[in-house]
C-alpha positions as CSV (number, residue, x, y, z in Angstrom):
1,M,-6.5,24.9,-11.1
2,R,-6.5,22.6,-8.0
3,L,-5.8,19.6,-10.2
4,L,-2.8,21.3,-11.8
5,A,-1.5,22.2,-8.3
6,L,-1.9,18.7,-7.1
7,L,-0.2,17.3,-10.2
8,A,2.7,19.7,-9.6
9,L,3.0,18.5,-6.0
10,I,3.0,14.9,-7.2
11,A,5.8,15.8,-9.6
12,L,7.7,17.3,-6.6
13,V,7.1,14.1,-4.6
14,L,8.6,12.0,-7.4
15,V,11.6,14.4,-8.1
16,V,12.6,14.4,-4.4
17,R,12.5,10.6,-4.3
18,A,14.5,10.3,-7.5
19,L,17.5,12.3,-6.0
20,G,20.5,10.0,-6.1
21,F,19.2,8.1,-9.1
22,E,22.8,7.8,-10.3
23,F,23.5,5.4,-7.5
24,V,20.5,3.2,-8.3
25,W,20.8,3.0,-12.1
26,L,24.6,2.5,-12.5
27,E,26.1,1.7,-15.8
28,G,23.0,-0.1,-17.1
29,D,22.4,-2.1,-13.9
30,T,19.9,-1.5,-11.1
31,V,21.3,-1.4,-7.6
32,F,19.0,-2.1,-4.7
33,P,19.8,-1.3,-1.0
34,P,20.7,-4.2,1.2
35,A,18.4,-6.1,3.5
36,D,14.6,-6.2,3.1
37,A,14.4,-4.6,-0.4
38,Q,16.6,-7.2,-2.0
39,Y,14.4,-10.0,-0.7
40,H,11.3,-8.3,-1.9
41,V,12.9,-8.1,-5.3
42,R,13.7,-11.8,-5.2
43,R,10.1,-12.6,-4.4
44,A,8.7,-10.2,-7.0
45,L,11.1,-11.7,-9.6
46,Y,9.5,-15.1,-8.9
47,S,6.0,-13.8,-9.7
48,F,7.5,-12.0,-12.8
49,E,8.9,-15.3,-14.1
50,N,6.0,-17.6,-13.0
51,F,3.0,-15.3,-13.2
52,P,0.4,-15.6,-11.8
53,S,2.1,-17.6,-9.0
54,A,3.4,-16.1,-5.8
55,L,6.3,-17.3,-3.8
56,L,4.8,-18.6,-0.5
57,F,7.5,-21.2,0.4
58,D,11.2,-20.4,0.0
59,S,13.7,-23.2,0.0
60,Y,16.5,-20.6,0.6
61,V,15.0,-19.6,3.9
62,N,15.8,-21.8,6.9
63,F,18.2,-23.7,4.6
64,P,18.3,-26.6,3.8
65,G,14.7,-27.4,4.8
66,G,13.1,-24.1,3.6
67,A,10.3,-22.3,5.3
68,P,7.1,-20.4,4.5
69,I,7.7,-16.7,3.9
70,P,6.6,-14.8,7.1
71,W,4.8,-11.8,5.4
72,P,1.8,-11.6,3.0
73,P,2.4,-11.7,-0.7
74,L,0.5,-8.8,-2.2
75,F,3.2,-6.2,-2.6
76,D,5.7,-8.5,-4.2
77,F,3.0,-10.1,-6.4
78,V,1.8,-6.8,-7.7
79,V,5.4,-5.6,-8.5
80,G,6.0,-8.9,-10.3
81,G,2.7,-8.8,-12.1
82,V,3.1,-5.2,-13.3
83,A,6.5,-6.0,-14.7
84,Y,5.1,-9.2,-16.3
85,F,2.7,-7.1,-18.4
86,W,5.0,-4.1,-19.1
87,V,8.5,-5.5,-19.7
88,D,10.1,-8.6,-21.3
89,D,13.3,-9.2,-19.5
90,V,15.0,-9.1,-16.1
91,P,16.6,-5.7,-16.5
92,G,13.2,-4.3,-17.3
93,F,11.8,-6.0,-14.2
94,E,14.5,-4.4,-12.1
95,R,13.6,-0.9,-13.4
96,V,9.9,-1.5,-12.5
97,A,10.9,-2.8,-9.0
98,A,13.1,0.3,-8.5
99,L,10.2,2.6,-9.4
100,S,7.6,0.8,-7.1
101,A,8.3,2.8,-4.0
102,P,8.1,6.3,-5.6
103,F,5.0,5.2,-7.4
104,C,3.4,4.3,-4.0
105,A,4.4,7.7,-2.8
106,A,2.7,9.3,-5.7
107,L,-0.5,7.4,-5.1
108,A,-0.4,8.4,-1.4
109,T,-0.6,12.1,-2.3
110,V,-4.3,11.8,-3.2
111,P,-5.6,10.6,0.1
112,I,-3.2,12.9,2.0
113,Y,-4.7,15.9,0.1
114,L,-8.3,14.7,0.6
115,A,-7.7,14.1,4.3
116,G,-6.2,17.6,4.7
117,R,-9.1,19.1,2.7
118,R,-11.7,17.4,4.9
119,L,-9.9,18.4,8.0
120,G,-9.5,22.0,7.1
121,S,-9.6,23.3,3.5
122,P,-7.9,22.7,0.1
123,A,-5.0,24.8,1.3
124,V,-4.5,22.4,4.2
125,G,-4.6,19.5,1.8
126,F,-1.9,21.1,-0.4
127,A,0.2,21.9,2.6
128,A,0.0,18.3,3.8
129,V,1.2,17.0,0.5
130,F,4.0,19.6,0.4
131,F,5.3,18.5,3.8
132,F,4.9,14.8,2.7
133,A,7.1,15.5,-0.3
134,W,10.0,16.6,1.9
135,L,9.5,14.5,5.2
136,P,12.8,12.7,5.6
137,L,11.3,9.4,6.9
138,A,8.7,9.3,4.2
139,V,11.3,10.0,1.6
140,S,13.6,7.3,3.0
141,Y,11.0,4.6,2.8
142,T,9.8,5.6,-0.7
143,R,13.0,6.6,-2.5
144,L,14.0,5.2,-5.9
145,G,15.3,1.7,-5.6
146,N,13.9,0.9,-2.1
147,A,11.6,-1.9,-3.3
148,D,10.3,-2.5,0.2
149,H,6.7,-3.2,1.2
150,H,6.7,-0.3,3.7
151,A,6.2,2.1,0.8
152,A,2.9,0.3,0.0
153,V,2.0,0.1,3.6
154,S,2.2,3.9,4.0
155,M,0.3,4.5,0.8
156,I,-2.5,2.1,1.8
157,G,-2.5,3.5,5.3
158,A,-3.1,7.0,3.9
159,W,-6.2,5.7,2.0
160,L,-7.4,4.0,5.3
161,L,-7.0,7.3,7.2
162,Y,-9.0,9.3,4.6
163,T,-11.7,6.6,4.4
164,G,-12.1,6.5,8.1
165,M,-12.4,10.2,8.3
166,A,-14.9,10.4,5.5
167,L,-17.0,7.5,6.9
168,S,-17.2,9.3,10.2
169,D,-19.4,11.9,8.5
170,T,-22.6,10.2,9.5
171,Q,-24.8,12.7,7.7
172,A,-23.4,11.8,4.2
173,P,-25.9,10.3,1.7
174,F,-26.2,6.6,1.6
175,R,-24.6,6.3,-1.9
176,R,-21.5,8.1,-0.7
177,L,-21.3,6.0,2.4
178,A,-21.6,2.8,0.2
179,A,-18.8,4.0,-2.1
180,L,-16.6,4.8,0.9
181,A,-17.4,1.4,2.4
182,G,-16.2,-0.2,-0.8
183,L,-13.0,1.8,-0.7
184,L,-12.6,0.8,2.9
185,F,-13.0,-2.9,1.9
186,V,-10.3,-2.5,-0.8
187,A,-7.9,-0.6,1.5
188,R,-8.4,-2.9,4.5
189,T,-7.9,-6.1,2.5
190,A,-4.9,-4.7,0.7
191,M,-3.3,-3.8,4.0
192,L,-3.9,-7.2,5.5
193,L,-2.4,-8.9,2.4
194,T,0.6,-6.6,2.5
195,W,1.7,-6.4,6.1
196,H,0.8,-8.7,8.9
197,G,1.5,-6.0,11.5
198,S,-1.4,-3.9,10.3
199,L,-4.1,-5.2,12.6
200,L,-3.5,-2.5,15.2
201,Y,-4.0,0.3,12.6
202,I,-7.0,-1.4,11.0
203,G,-8.5,-1.8,14.5
204,L,-8.2,2.0,15.1
205,I,-9.9,2.9,11.8
206,D,-12.7,0.4,12.2
207,G,-13.1,1.4,15.8
208,L,-13.5,5.0,14.8
209,I,-16.2,4.2,12.3
210,L,-18.0,1.9,14.7
211,L,-18.0,4.6,17.4
212,A,-19.3,7.2,14.8
213,G,-22.1,4.7,13.8
214,V,-23.1,3.9,17.4
215,L,-23.1,7.6,18.6
216,S,-25.1,8.7,15.6
217,G,-27.4,5.7,15.6
218,R,-27.1,5.4,11.8
219,R,-27.6,1.7,11.2
220,A,-26.8,2.0,7.5
221,L,-23.2,3.0,8.3
222,L,-22.9,0.1,10.7
223,G,-24.3,-2.3,8.1
224,L,-21.9,-1.1,5.4
225,Q,-19.0,-1.4,7.8
226,V,-19.9,-5.0,8.7
227,A,-20.3,-5.9,5.0
228,S,-16.9,-4.5,4.1
229,L,-15.3,-6.3,7.1
230,L,-16.9,-9.6,6.2
231,G,-15.6,-9.2,2.6
232,S,-12.1,-8.6,3.9
233,V,-12.3,-11.7,6.2
234,V,-13.5,-14.0,3.4
235,I,-10.5,-13.0,1.1
236,V,-7.9,-13.2,3.9
237,V,-9.2,-16.5,5.2
238,A,-9.2,-17.9,1.7
239,L,-5.5,-16.9,1.2
240,V,-4.5,-18.3,4.6
241,G,-6.2,-21.6,3.6
242,I,-4.0,-22.1,0.6
243,S,-0.8,-20.8,2.3
244,P,1.7,-23.2,3.9
245,E,1.7,-23.5,7.6
246,P,4.2,-21.0,9.1
247,L,7.0,-22.1,11.4
248,G,5.8,-22.4,15.0
249,E,2.2,-22.9,13.6
């Protein structure tokens, strides 16, 4: 019953974000909003046409000399990669890109529900998802056609929030803590590779877990957190090592 209710709310999230679809899919074409979304589409198109490559240096930026792209590549690379495996032409790629933000919103509903359930009850979790479905700012960032990385940032941020809350339960069995630490590693790394402004939020989550581990004296939690953090550092440093040097060093 709870699963059906959650699926219904996910459907509501998608329907609300699809309102105005006639302005996105217009006479066989896909229309993206101006500014950031269009550049993300350009970068994702590069990965679609040159998979598994990611566009790290763009000759069209800082023309005519070009410049390294100033944000991490994960969101654009994933959109291009998904399109590469699912469609065969550019119009198909554009449809995938247009759906990327609503899909991120759908994925965000799971940690939002889990966080609400942990905070209060299943009813609180369902209420949180219901409000998320209609929240104007959330809808704006994750509406159909808005292929911007902020949709992925909010989705990953929801997983970080839930993971931080769950890991703060210092009495949880070791296996559960280990699974949550693995989820923390994935979410933290994905956030770092999606948005370079995420360090503040990651610091808050890791600081919460660190505080819980210190106050409880549970060394296993601290050890798992350190392991997940080192894993994230290794991957991010490796990517930075192969990336071109940004303007201003």
